[in-house]
N, C-alpha and C positions, 0 to 999 in steps of 0.2 A: 524593512523587516530585519531583525537581528540575525535570524537563521536563514541562510540562503540555500541550505541543503534540505531538500524535501525528502521525506521518507514516509512509508506507510504509517497511518495512525492505527494503533491497535484497537481491536473491537472493544476491549475492556481496559480501563485505566486503573492503576493502583490507587490514585487519588482523584476525586471528582470536584471538590469544593476547596479552593485554595486561597489563602490570605497572603497578600503581598505587602510587606511592611517596609516602607522606605524611611530613611533617616531624614528628618525635616531640615537639617542644616547642611545636607549634601545634595546640591542640585542634580548631580549626575545620578544619585540614587533614585530620585523621583522620575527622571527620564527613563532609567532602566526598568523601573517598575511598570511604566506605561508600555514599554516594549514587551516585557514579560506577560502582561495582561493579554496582549494580542496573540502572543505565542501560545500561551496556555489554552486560550479559547480556541485557537486553531487546531489544537490537539483534541478538542472535544470536552474539555473540562470547563467549569465556571470558576470565576475568580473575583475577588474584591480587593481594593487597594486602600491602605490607610497609613498614616504616620505611625511609626513605632512608638511615639510618645503619646498617642491618643488612646489612653487606656479604656475609657468608656466605650469608644467606638469599636475597639477590638473585642471587648467583652460581649458586645451586642452580636457580633458575627460568629463567635466561637462555637455556640451550640450547633450550628449548621456547617462547620468546617471540618476537614479531615487532614489538613496540612497547612503549615505556615512557612513562608519563605521570607527571611529577613535580609535586607540590603544595608549593611552597615558594619559596625565593629562588634566586639564581644559584648559591649553594653547593650546593643539592640537585641542580641540573643538572650542576654540575662533577663531583660524586660519580658520578652516573648515567652521565655521558659517559665517564669513565675505565673504568667497568665494562663498558659496552655496546659500546665501540668495537671490540673484538676480535671481537665477534659481528655487527657491522654492523647493530645494532638502532637504529632512529631513535627520537628522544625528542621529546615534546611537553611544553612547560613551562607550568604554570598559575602565574601571577604572584601569589605571596603573601608576597614579601619586600619589600625596600626599593627598590633601583634597578631590577633586573630587565632587564638588557641582553639576556639570552638567552631569557627567557620569552616565549612567544608569545600567551598567552590570559589575559584578565582573569577573575577569579573569577565575575563575574555572567554571563559569556557562555559558560561551559564546555559546557552541553548542545548548543548549536548548533554550536560549534566542534569538539567531539569527533565529533558526527555528520558534520560536513563532512569530517573526516579519515577516518573509517571508510568513507564512500562513495567515497573516492578523490580528493576535490577538494583537493589539496595539492601541494607540491613539496618536495624534499629539499635542504637546504643542508648541505654538508660543510665541516668546519673542521679544518685540520691541527693535530696535536698536536706537542709537543716531547718528545723522548726524552732521558733523562739517565742516565748511568752514573757511579756513585761508586766511585773507586779508592782503595785504601790499600796502600802498599808494593807497587804494581804489580798487585794483585789486585782483582777486582770485589767490592765489598761488597754492592751492590744496584743495581737498575735501576728507573726510574720513568718514567711518562708523565704529562704535564701538559697541560691544555687552555689554561689562562691563562698560567702562568709558573713557572719555577724561580727561586728566590731564594737566593742565598748571603749570609748575614748574620752580624753580630757576636755574636748571642746576647744574653744578659742583661747582660753587662758593657758599659759605655759606652767601649769601646776599638775603634779602627779595625782593619781587617783589610787585608792586602795581597793583591791578586788578580792574579797573573801570568797574563795572558790571551793566548791564541794563537788565530788564525783560520786554518783550513785548514793548520795546521802552522807558520804564520809568526807570529812574536811581534808582538803589537799594542801592548800597553802594560802597565804595572803600575799598577793602581788602588789608591789608599789611600783607603778609604771605609768607611762603615758597612755597605755591602752592594752587591751587584751583581744586577740583574734581567735575566734572559733571557726575554723575553716573546714569545708568538705574536701574530698579528693579533687574535685574540679577546681576549688579555690586554692589548692596547693601551688598552682602556677601563677597566682595573682598576688594579692597583698601579702599573703603568708610567705611566699618565696622571697619577696623583698625584705621581709622581717627576719629572714634566716632560717625558715622552715624547710623541711624535706619535701621532695616531689613525690606524690602518690599517683599511681595509675588510676584512671577514671572509674574502673569497675569496682574499686574498693568502697566500702561504706563507713570507713573510719573517719574520725574527726582529728583535726590538729588543734592544739591549744598552745598559743604563742604569745608571750608578752611583748609589748612594744616599748623599747628603751627602759627596761626594768632597772630599778635603783635598789641595790643591796637586797635583792630577792631572787627567787628562782629565775634564771635567764634562758634555760633550755626549752626548746619546743618539745611537746609531749604528744605522742600518737595515742589516741584513745580508741578503745574497742568500738565496733559497730553496736549501736543500740544503747550506748551509755547516756546517762542523764547528767548534765552539767548545770549547776546552779551557782550564780555569781551574785553576791550582794555588794552594792556600791557604797563606798565611804568617801565623801567628798564635801568640801566646804564651798563649792561653786557648782555651776551646772555642767554636768557631763553629757555625753551623747551616745546614742546607739545608732549605728548605720547598718543598712541592709544592702548587701552587694554594692556598697559605695554609692547608692542612688537615692536612699531615703535617710533623713536625719531626724532622730527623735530625742527630745530632751530627757535626761535622767537626773533625778534628785537624790540627795543623801538617803541611804537605806533602801532605795529601790532594788528590786531583784529581777534578774533575767534568767529564765530557765530554758535550756536548750537541749534538744533531743533529735533523733532521726526523724525526718519528716515523713508523713504518710504518702506524700506525692513524689513522683520521680519526673525529671525532665527527660524528654525523648528527642533524640537527634537522628536525622536521616544520614547514614554514612554510605558513601559510594566507593571508598577506598578499602583496601584489605584491612583486616582487623588488627594488624600491628602498626597501624598508621601513627599512633600516639607518639611513639619514641622518635620517629623520623620528623614529625611535625615539631616536636619539642626542640630537637637540635636545630632545625631550620629557623624557628621563630626566635630563639635565643642567640642565634648566630654562632653556635658552638661547632667546631670542626667535625666533619664526618669522613676525613680522609682515611682510606685503607692503606695498609702497608704495601 
């Protein structure tokens, strides 16, 4: 048993039906999920286990669940957040990836931290998502929700794309670039950061608009107001792509349009640290010094 320290089980738990999502390519993640299952049931809650990549299986369990625990990296959390948002189910992340900006718990401390959450000693952080609609010939092809970012890119060929960009119906500019990133505050520490964008604290609902390798066009990142509507028309002589949180790839054709706005759903994360955790975590994950004078 992972937790050798017995303590009284509370009469009423904060969460009673818990999903444990392991990373299918991390053997230690699957083993830890089995240990967590025994631990959670020992506290009086019920639990189910699934691969974080098994979307259909997870969806089947969500209506009867009130908490998800992911065992992996930020990619696992992004997948879980998109699925759980419409059900308002909060997520606790166990950090088994690389950077782990979203994960809350280190693997060695999971028994005490899960107990802390189950007894109600936590707070919920909400993070706004971005909603995207893909149009072709005036018809909706599909809709998407992203927690990090929507990226419109050049695809496999090393040819630039023209992105005719409108903000709330007014023309902004025509980007000639390898791609265009529309990121949330959560995504400001992901691809947007690598492309030279600013870092936004997670409570903001602003968007970032950032070109990737722009050529003779606007090269600065723009911080957009919360609630803004961004419409981008693609001009390309080859197939471009749309990606959602770096996990889905959709083909774009010449004159396709993508309209992006504040999503109606929010991702909910269980936090066990104090509310100023973000800046400390930022410094630690990026390896920036925190030495005091």
